[in-house]
C-alpha positions as CSV (number, residue, x, y, z in Angstrom):
1,X,-22.7,-18.1,-31.0
2,X,-20.5,-18.7,-28.0
3,X,-17.4,-18.2,-30.1
4,X,-18.8,-14.9,-31.4
5,X,-19.5,-13.6,-27.9
6,X,-16.0,-14.5,-26.8
7,X,-14.5,-12.8,-29.9
8,X,-16.5,-9.6,-29.3
9,X,-15.4,-9.5,-25.7
10,X,-11.8,-10.0,-26.5
11,X,-11.8,-7.3,-29.2
12,X,-13.5,-4.7,-27.0
13,X,-11.7,-1.7,-25.6
14,X,-12.4,-2.5,-21.9
15,X,-10.2,-3.9,-19.2
16,X,-8.6,-7.4,-19.3
17,X,-10.4,-9.7,-16.9
18,X,-7.2,-10.7,-15.1
19,X,-6.3,-7.0,-14.5
20,X,-9.8,-6.3,-13.3
21,X,-9.7,-9.0,-10.7
22,X,-6.4,-7.6,-9.5
23,X,-7.7,-4.0,-9.4
24,X,-10.7,-4.8,-7.3
25,X,-8.4,-6.6,-4.8
26,X,-9.8,-10.1,-5.5
27,X,-6.4,-11.7,-6.3
28,X,-3.2,-11.1,-8.2
29,X,-3.1,-11.3,-12.0
30,X,-1.3,-14.6,-12.0
31,X,-3.9,-16.1,-9.7
32,X,-6.6,-14.6,-12.0
33,X,-5.0,-16.4,-15.0
34,X,-5.2,-19.7,-13.1
35,X,-8.9,-19.1,-12.3
36,X,-9.7,-18.2,-15.9
37,X,-7.8,-21.2,-17.2
38,X,-9.7,-23.5,-14.8
39,X,-13.0,-22.1,-16.1
40,X,-14.0,-20.7,-12.7
41,X,-14.6,-17.2,-14.0
42,X,-17.6,-16.1,-16.0
43,X,-18.5,-12.8,-17.7
44,X,-22.3,-12.4,-18.1
45,X,-22.6,-16.1,-17.6
46,X,-20.0,-17.0,-20.3
47,X,-16.6,-18.6,-19.6
48,X,-14.0,-16.1,-21.0
49,X,-10.8,-16.9,-22.9
50,X,-7.4,-15.6,-21.6
51,X,-7.1,-11.9,-22.4
52,X,-10.8,-11.3,-22.7
53,X,-11.8,-7.7,-21.9
54,X,-14.8,-6.5,-19.9
55,X,-16.9,-3.4,-20.2
56,X,-19.0,-1.3,-17.8
57,X,-22.1,-3.2,-16.9
58,X,-20.6,-6.7,-17.3
59,X,-21.3,-9.1,-14.5
60,X,-18.1,-10.9,-13.3
61,X,-18.4,-14.0,-11.2
62,X,-15.8,-16.3,-9.7
63,X,-17.2,-19.8,-8.7
64,X,-20.6,-18.3,-9.2
65,X,-20.0,-15.4,-6.7
66,X,-20.7,-11.9,-8.1
67,X,-17.6,-9.6,-7.9
68,X,-17.9,-5.8,-7.5
69,X,-19.0,-4.0,-10.6
70,X,-16.1,-2.7,-12.8
71,X,-17.4,0.9,-12.9
72,X,-17.1,1.2,-9.1
73,X,-14.5,3.8,-8.2
74,X,-11.6,2.8,-6.0
75,X,-11.0,4.3,-2.5
76,X,-7.7,6.0,-1.6
77,X,-7.5,7.3,1.9
78,X,-5.0,8.8,4.3
79,X,-5.3,7.7,8.0
80,X,-3.6,9.0,11.1
81,X,-3.1,5.7,12.9
82,X,-3.1,5.8,16.7
83,X,-0.6,3.8,18.8
84,X,-2.0,0.3,19.5
85,X,-3.7,-0.2,16.2
86,X,-2.3,-3.1,14.1
87,X,-2.0,-2.8,10.3
88,X,-3.5,-6.1,9.4
89,X,-6.5,-7.4,7.4
90,X,-6.7,-10.5,9.6
91,X,-9.7,-9.5,11.7
92,X,-9.9,-12.7,13.6
93,X,-6.2,-12.7,14.7
94,X,-6.0,-9.1,15.9
95,X,-8.8,-7.4,17.8
96,X,-7.3,-3.9,17.5
97,X,-6.9,-4.1,13.7
98,X,-6.9,-1.1,11.4
99,X,-9.8,-2.3,9.2
100,X,-12.3,-2.5,12.1
101,X,-11.0,0.8,13.6
102,X,-11.7,2.7,10.4
103,X,-14.9,0.8,9.6
104,X,-15.0,1.9,6.0
105,X,-18.1,0.8,4.0
106,X,-15.9,-0.6,1.2
107,X,-13.3,-3.4,1.4
108,X,-9.9,-1.7,1.9
109,X,-6.4,-2.7,2.9
110,X,-3.3,-0.9,4.0
111,X,-0.5,0.0,1.7
112,X,2.5,-1.2,3.7
113,X,2.4,-1.1,7.4
114,X,3.2,1.0,10.5
115,X,4.3,-0.7,13.8
116,X,1.7,-1.2,16.6
117,X,3.9,1.1,18.8
118,X,4.1,3.8,16.1
119,X,1.6,6.4,15.0
120,X,1.0,8.6,12.0
121,X,0.2,8.4,8.4
122,X,-0.7,5.3,6.5
123,X,-2.5,4.9,3.2
124,X,-5.3,2.5,2.5
125,X,-7.1,1.5,-0.7
126,X,-9.5,-0.8,-2.4
127,X,-7.2,-0.9,-5.5
128,X,-5.0,-4.0,-5.4
129,X,-3.1,-3.0,-8.5
130,X,-1.6,0.1,-7.0
131,X,-0.2,-1.4,-3.8
132,X,2.9,-3.1,-5.3
133,X,3.6,-0.2,-7.5
134,X,3.8,2.1,-4.5
135,X,5.8,-0.3,-2.4
136,X,8.2,-0.8,-5.3
137,X,8.6,2.8,-6.3
138,X,12.0,3.0,-4.6
139,X,13.3,6.6,-4.5
140,X,9.9,8.1,-5.4
141,X,8.4,6.4,-2.3
142,X,9.8,8.6,0.4
143,X,8.5,8.1,4.0
144,X,9.2,10.8,6.5
145,X,9.2,10.4,10.3
146,X,9.7,12.4,13.4
147,X,11.4,10.3,16.1
148,X,12.0,10.9,19.8
149,X,14.7,8.9,21.6
150,X,15.6,8.4,25.3
151,X,19.0,10.2,25.5
152,X,20.6,13.3,23.9
153,X,21.3,13.0,20.2
154,X,24.9,13.5,19.1
155,X,26.5,14.6,15.7
156,X,28.0,11.0,15.5
157,X,24.5,9.5,15.9
158,X,23.1,11.7,13.0
159,X,26.1,10.9,10.8
160,X,25.8,7.2,11.3
161,X,22.1,7.1,10.9
162,X,22.4,9.0,7.6
163,X,25.2,6.8,6.2
164,X,24.0,3.3,6.8
165,X,23.5,0.9,9.8
166,X,24.1,-2.8,9.7
167,X,20.8,-4.5,10.4
168,X,19.0,-7.7,9.2
169,X,22.1,-8.9,7.3
170,X,22.4,-5.8,5.2
171,X,23.5,-2.1,5.4
172,X,20.6,0.4,5.3
173,X,20.7,2.9,2.4
174,X,21.9,6.4,2.9
175,X,19.1,8.7,4.0
176,X,18.3,12.2,5.1
177,X,18.5,12.7,8.8
178,X,18.1,16.1,10.6
179,X,18.3,16.9,14.3
180,X,15.3,18.8,15.6
181,X,16.2,19.2,19.3
182,X,18.1,17.4,22.0
183,X,16.0,14.2,21.8
184,X,14.2,14.5,18.5
185,X,15.2,14.0,14.9
186,X,13.6,13.9,11.4
187,X,14.4,11.0,9.0
188,X,13.4,10.3,5.4
189,X,13.6,6.7,4.2
190,X,13.1,5.0,0.8
191,X,13.5,1.5,2.3
192,X,10.9,-0.6,4.1
193,X,12.9,-3.0,6.3
194,X,11.1,-4.5,9.2
195,X,11.1,-2.1,12.1
196,X,13.9,-0.3,10.4
197,X,14.2,2.9,12.4
198,X,13.9,1.1,15.7
199,X,16.6,-1.4,14.7
200,X,18.9,1.4,13.5
201,X,18.5,3.3,16.8
202,X,19.0,0.1,18.9
203,X,22.2,-0.6,17.0
204,X,23.5,2.8,18.2
205,X,22.3,2.3,21.8
206,X,19.2,4.5,21.6
207,X,15.6,3.5,22.5
208,X,12.7,5.2,20.7
209,X,10.1,6.7,22.9
210,X,7.9,8.1,20.1
211,X,7.8,7.4,16.4
212,X,5.5,9.3,14.1
213,X,5.2,9.1,10.3
214,X,4.3,12.5,8.8
215,X,4.6,12.0,5.1
216,X,4.4,9.3,2.4
217,X,5.6,10.6,-1.0
218,X,3.6,13.7,-1.6
219,X,0.9,12.9,1.0
220,X,1.2,15.0,4.2
221,X,-0.3,14.0,7.5
222,X,-2.8,16.8,8.1
223,X,-5.7,15.2,10.1
224,X,-6.2,14.5,13.8
225,X,-5.1,11.2,15.3
226,X,-7.6,8.4,14.6
227,X,-9.2,10.3,11.7
228,X,-9.0,9.6,7.9
229,X,-9.7,11.5,4.7
230,X,-10.0,10.7,1.0
231,X,-7.0,11.6,-1.1
232,X,-7.7,14.5,-3.5
233,X,-7.6,14.2,-7.3
234,X,-4.5,16.4,-7.2
235,X,-2.7,14.1,-4.7
236,X,-3.6,11.0,-6.7
237,X,-2.4,12.5,-9.9
238,X,1.0,13.2,-8.2
239,X,1.1,9.7,-6.7
240,X,0.5,8.2,-10.2
241,X,3.3,10.3,-11.6
242,X,5.7,9.2,-8.9
243,X,5.0,5.5,-9.4
244,X,4.8,5.7,-13.2
245,X,8.1,3.8,-13.7
246,X,7.5,1.4,-10.8
247,X,7.5,-2.3,-11.7
248,X,4.1,-4.0,-11.6
249,X,3.0,-7.1,-9.8
250,X,2.5,-8.9,-13.1
251,X,2.5,-7.6,-16.7
252,X,-0.2,-8.4,-19.2
């Protein structure tokens, strides 16, 4: 009987158990495989085989603890982060963390990060499977910023910022840079180096007085500071199109 149950689950058209655990943000697919192999995962009280699929209504438990139901829809939100809020899920280590500030009813986490001193658009989700796809989407993962510096911008500054700056033992990729006024410029990055724009400006002798992210891929910052909104179906459809060729965390 036990064998028949396992076979029926495996042949079903549902979602593989390792992928499911990743999608709900419980762990990576590799970690899920280890949990399954160790017999720590159950589906409706039965220990599944590797590759077993689940269907809506199935109860998934890890070490006896019930995991979110598979039919639950994921959350995808755009947040206008204020200065001073830290993009971390470590609630104990940082009082002014993004999770407590938003206080969303579902368990969410940021896709990438935005410095504490910076403000603007950041995406958050409950979908663990999409995070690495977005972060690895390379040229399709454009991030646009408006930056204000402490002294007049020159043509040389714009040219050097656009053509690569030596920081963190590498040369930054070429990027789009456009001067807005005497102290302000617009920059579009496809890299995600640590404090990249600040380090680039520091190298050229400039200090940033304000840094605001206004776009991630097709998502435009359009809400007041400190406010968040759900992404529309149209926006998510375009996000999925842009990351279609992005490498995954772990292939089935």
